C-alpha atoms as one frame of an Amber mdcrd trajectory, in Angstrom:
protein
   3.581   1.487  -3.986   5.166  -2.053  -3.994   4.106  -4.341  -6.559   2.034
  -7.532  -6.011   3.829  -9.887  -3.703   4.894 -13.395  -4.842   7.065 -16.049
  -3.449  10.351 -14.493  -4.860   9.196 -10.895  -3.679   8.962 -11.845   0.129
  11.110  -9.447   1.897  13.362 -10.568   4.789  15.520  -8.556   7.264  13.514
  -5.442   7.879  14.286  -3.927  11.343  11.687  -2.685  13.612  12.125   1.000
  12.732  12.507   0.246   9.080   8.953  -1.239   9.599   7.988   2.032  11.080
   8.132   0.418  14.572   6.061  -1.311  13.637   3.589   0.565  11.735   2.640
   4.279  11.689  -1.109   4.362  11.594  -3.233   7.168   9.824  -5.055   7.595
   6.478  -3.162   6.000   3.633  -0.102   8.408   2.556   3.573   8.125   2.338
   4.976   7.187   5.712   7.907   9.201   7.244  11.491   8.008   7.520  12.453
   7.256  11.085  16.132   6.413  11.215  18.232   3.175  11.043  18.287   1.838
  14.361  18.473  -1.972  14.208  16.213  -4.169  16.258  15.091  -7.793  16.057
  14.677  -8.713  12.237  11.273  -8.935  10.898   9.937 -10.709   7.762   7.419
  -8.608   5.766   5.034  -9.690   2.885   2.997  -6.846   1.222   0.350  -6.768
  -1.514  -2.073  -4.031  -2.875  -5.637  -4.822  -2.250  -8.808  -2.864  -1.251
  -7.349   0.283  -2.666  -4.450   0.130  -0.119  -1.508  -1.897   0.817  -1.747
  -4.772   3.178   1.262  -5.925   4.964   2.099  -9.087   7.252   4.972  -8.729
   9.666   6.427 -11.623  11.645   9.593 -12.567  13.554  12.364 -13.781  11.283
  13.431 -17.413  11.766  10.430 -18.072  14.224   8.371 -20.127  11.926   9.586
 -22.444   9.123   6.546 -22.127   7.166   5.991 -18.440   7.984   6.584 -17.224
   4.307   4.153 -19.699   2.855   1.518 -18.997   5.518   1.898 -15.186   4.843
   1.376 -15.585   1.235  -1.643 -17.772   1.720  -3.023 -15.118   4.129  -2.681
 -12.328   1.394  -4.328 -14.598  -1.151  -7.298 -14.905   1.127  -7.418 -11.069
   1.517  -7.508 -11.047  -2.359 -10.537 -13.412  -2.313 -12.342 -11.363   0.145
 -11.935  -8.227  -1.786 -13.298  -9.941  -4.788 -16.279 -10.994  -2.494 -17.048
  -7.575  -0.807 -16.029  -4.876  -3.252 -18.810  -2.679  -4.588 -16.354  -1.626
  -7.217 -16.405  -4.956  -8.803 -19.552  -5.777 -10.641 -19.519  -9.589 -10.112
 -18.612  -9.623  -6.446 -21.011 -11.110  -3.977 -21.959  -7.746  -2.540 -22.656
  -6.355  -5.934 -24.848  -9.085  -6.840 -26.540  -8.867  -3.430 -27.301  -5.225
  -4.112 -28.824  -6.072  -7.298 -31.000  -8.799  -6.103 -31.983  -8.263  -2.588
 -34.600  -5.830  -2.923 -36.658  -8.278  -5.118 -36.006 -11.601  -3.253 -34.058
 -13.186  -0.312 -30.650 -13.557  -1.647 -28.284 -16.298  -0.138 -24.743 -15.205
   0.934 -21.588 -17.084   2.063 -21.746 -17.951   5.721 -18.809 -15.827   6.607
 -20.320 -12.806   4.950 -23.737 -13.476   6.573 -21.925 -13.439   9.965 -20.401
 -10.006   9.236 -23.924  -8.739   8.192 -25.142  -9.779  11.627 -22.249  -8.140
  13.483 -22.787  -5.017  11.352 -26.390  -4.758  12.142 -25.866  -5.212  15.891
 -23.248  -2.505  15.698 -25.650  -0.180  14.098 -28.121  -0.835  16.875 -25.613
  -0.376  19.608 -24.301   3.022  18.206 -27.682   4.444  17.511 -26.942   4.349
  13.777 -23.692   6.118  13.697 -22.310   2.912  11.902 -24.379   1.586   9.108
 -23.433  -0.538   6.241 -26.560   0.480   4.384 -25.135   4.113   3.809 -24.104
   3.455   0.214 -26.683   5.668  -1.399 -25.121   8.484   0.714 -21.549   7.866
  -0.519 -22.936   7.980  -4.104 -24.802  11.283  -3.841 -21.586  12.945  -2.022
 -19.451  11.616  -4.917 -17.265   9.480  -2.471 -18.246   6.287  -4.156 -15.986
   7.420  -7.015 -13.678   9.499  -4.743 -14.892  12.609  -6.526 -16.599  14.857
  -3.827 -19.391  16.987  -4.631 -22.129  18.765  -2.637 -25.506  17.312  -2.960
 -28.797  19.240  -2.674 -30.884  18.765   0.632 -33.536  17.056  -1.395 -30.965
  14.481  -2.706 -29.862  13.906   0.974 -33.134  13.327   2.151 -33.933  11.028
  -0.688 -30.866   8.961   0.062 -31.600   8.907   3.889 -34.797   7.311   3.210
 -32.817   4.280   1.785 -30.441   4.076   4.764 -31.095   1.925   7.893 -30.053
  -1.481   9.063 -33.341  -2.009  10.392 -34.355  -2.276   6.730 -32.197  -5.613
   6.405 -33.972  -8.860   6.784 -31.502 -11.384   7.796 -32.542 -15.020   7.720
 -30.095 -17.063   9.674 -31.676 -20.448   8.989 -31.553 -19.852   5.252 -28.237
 -17.551   5.166 -30.290 -14.980   3.182 -30.566 -11.202   2.914 -33.400  -9.244
   1.675 -33.945  -5.389   1.464 -37.233  -3.898   2.564 -36.866  -0.934  -0.018
 -35.579  -0.779  -3.558 -32.707   1.300  -3.928 -30.886   0.225  -0.758 -27.352
  -0.804  -1.134 -24.695  -2.274   1.206 -21.154  -1.030   1.406 -18.575  -2.585
   3.663 -16.031   0.145   3.347 -15.933   0.957   7.150 -15.572  -2.691   8.305
 -14.271  -4.755   5.274 -10.556  -4.237   5.924 -10.833  -5.195   9.478 -12.737
  -8.186   8.690 -10.039  -9.175   6.079  -7.384  -8.726   8.781  -9.249 -10.971
  11.263  -9.714 -13.742   8.522  -6.035 -13.569   7.537  -4.881 -13.638  11.223
  -7.036 -16.765  11.729  -5.593 -18.533   8.557  -2.179 -17.738  10.056  -2.971
 -19.138  13.251  -4.252 -22.412  11.688  -0.815 -22.690  10.095   0.884 -22.246
  13.529   1.895 -18.456  12.961   0.710 -17.020  16.251   3.209 -13.998  16.504
   2.232 -11.602  13.796   1.280  -7.878  13.057  -1.023  -7.216   9.971  -2.193
  -3.894   8.675  -4.177  -2.741   5.983  -3.824   0.788   4.480  -2.151   2.062
   7.641  -5.461   2.804   9.371  -6.329  -0.874  10.460  -3.876  -3.084  12.314
  -4.177  -6.470  14.175  -1.593  -7.955  16.442  -1.268 -11.377  17.657   1.335
 -12.533  20.192   4.514 -10.627  20.445   7.489  -9.105  18.345  10.747 -10.901
  19.494  11.941  -9.500  22.789   8.850  -7.617  23.502   5.376  -8.227  25.117
   3.302  -7.306  22.113   3.611  -5.034  19.133   4.058  -1.229  19.057   2.165
   1.021  16.540   2.289   4.741  16.163  -0.508   7.135  15.418  -0.014  10.026
  13.111  -0.699  13.661  14.158  -3.864  14.667  12.412  -2.752  18.039  11.467
   0.947  17.185  11.006   1.247  13.922   9.140   4.894  13.805   9.244   4.794
  13.660  13.071   3.700  10.825  15.609   1.184  11.799  18.034   1.017   8.628
  20.167   2.184   4.966  20.443   0.170   2.023  21.427   1.282  -1.481  22.648
  -1.026  -4.171  21.205  -1.070  -7.812  22.045  -4.017  -9.861  20.729  -5.802
  -6.770  19.917  -6.762  -4.701  17.218  -6.641  -1.087  16.330  -8.510   1.103
  13.863  -8.276   4.874  13.324 -10.818   7.196  11.402 -10.447  10.679  10.248
 -10.693  13.041   7.345  -7.386  14.509   7.147  -6.556  13.485   3.646  -9.876
  12.729   2.176 -12.160  15.824   1.779 -13.029  18.368  -0.727 -13.828  22.144
  -0.540 -17.041  23.903  -1.714 -17.451  27.684  -1.541 -14.810  27.798   1.258
 -16.144  25.267   3.475 -14.293  21.796   3.918 -16.244  18.494   3.686 -14.765
  15.416   4.972 -15.433  11.885   3.489 -16.833  10.174   6.656 -20.605  10.531
   6.404 -22.983  10.278   9.505 -25.736   7.942   8.440 -28.132   9.479  10.804
 -28.032  12.825   9.137 -26.597  12.264   5.780 -23.805  14.896   6.153 -20.165
  14.534   6.675 -19.328  14.144  10.446 -17.258  16.796  12.253 -16.202  17.831
  15.677 -13.549  15.357  15.991  -9.998  15.330  14.134  -9.519  11.538  14.698
 -10.893   8.592  16.387  -8.703   5.589  17.273 -10.352   2.397  18.609  -8.652
  -0.668  20.203 -11.008  -3.662  20.223 -10.806  -7.369  20.311 -11.265  -7.910
  16.616 -10.198  -5.718  13.556 -13.719  -5.735  12.142 -14.930  -4.303  15.590
 -12.038  -1.709  15.768 -12.683  -0.457  12.091 -16.466  -0.200  12.673 -16.219
   1.735  15.946 -13.541   4.226  14.927 -16.124   5.228  12.229 -18.792   5.175
  14.646 -17.194   7.256  17.444 -15.845   9.637  15.057 -19.510  10.346  14.015
 -21.054  10.281  17.546 -18.720  13.083  18.778 -16.914  13.432  22.051 -19.875
  13.413  24.544 -21.660  10.471  23.090 -18.436   8.577  22.468 -17.484   8.855
  26.030 -20.916   7.474  26.842 -20.416   4.428  24.589 -16.930   3.566  26.125
 -18.353   3.957  29.628 -20.768   1.263  28.583 -18.131  -0.978  26.749 -15.215
  -1.257  28.895 -13.748  -3.730  26.546 -13.274  -0.962  24.181 -10.523   1.632
  24.410 -10.241   4.671  22.432  -8.083   7.898  21.791 -10.355  10.784  20.417
  -8.426  13.932  18.905 -10.178  17.183  18.895  -9.290  20.791  17.929  -7.859
  22.865  20.736  -8.824  26.274  22.001  -6.012  27.947  19.907  -5.551  27.587
  16.073  -3.445  24.684  15.142  -3.634  22.997  18.671  -5.196  19.749  19.506
  -6.717  18.012  22.618  -6.306  14.293  23.378  -9.158  12.360  24.998  -8.147
   8.809  26.259 -11.096   6.401  26.902 -10.594   3.223  28.839  -6.741   3.438
  28.062  -4.568   2.392  30.865  -0.979   4.151  31.099   0.876   1.056  30.082
  -1.174   0.677  26.892  -0.208   4.018  25.334   1.919   7.115  25.539   1.515
  10.621  23.953   4.398  11.672  21.973   3.598  15.322  21.199
């Protein structure tokens, strides 16, 4: 993986296909080679953060201050990781997890707004998305990326600590309080998207309005257009054949997030357990191979890709029928072994195309 980006390491001259036209979405893993056809030149800045690689792509020569703006946006992503990461003991979220069960704990306004959005999303999805699911991640071993099967008693004990309705948010004081000792917030299903939104806003403030930003190949935000095009093209990997592209999407001022358990799972006594947990049951969600969501913001796309993955096909259809501003592509197993079915929801023909 590339080293930390600095001013001398800013890369110029990447063609669209060298940038994977412009990024191939899926869970973090090596991206496939896709030929050498040249297109309009792109500038790329990359940096490791939040256990993945973030990349900012912009049209070469369009913005005189584009390099400095991109590096400032990557610096902001670093700061946000330091604020939100539960793996850093001195982060604001880690401090909140230690204190909030005992007293109202003040948080930075941007982070407080993210908590408000997360609580509203938990309500709208019937609990399929929930930032208080940290205790479940711990008992399943996913907190340390070491999957292990908990007992039913452990699952029930952790479930008793989960539920956004147990968060007390005071907007006048910007404080958060837990109603139960042992509760924990984990922003893993929304934090990368939030960082993309904040980075894109910083770029816009510095006059950079045509840009594509992605984090870990599973979250992407498109603003404006790539030179010579009306928007940006991103590709989705096949959930069963990671070297193949399944579909392409055209994005303009929209964000896309995708969730699946294709690479993060473990086996126990012959059964496969994915890393995406259903906060309503305490067990890994199943029934969908991948859920891809297009939404107005990256935080929303990230959170809803997790939620729709957990909701399953029927309830995901119902959700999208109520929220026409949200588009999705759900991938399920086909009737024959090794085959898949595609379920587009609120996707127009000019916004996407299937490739296989």
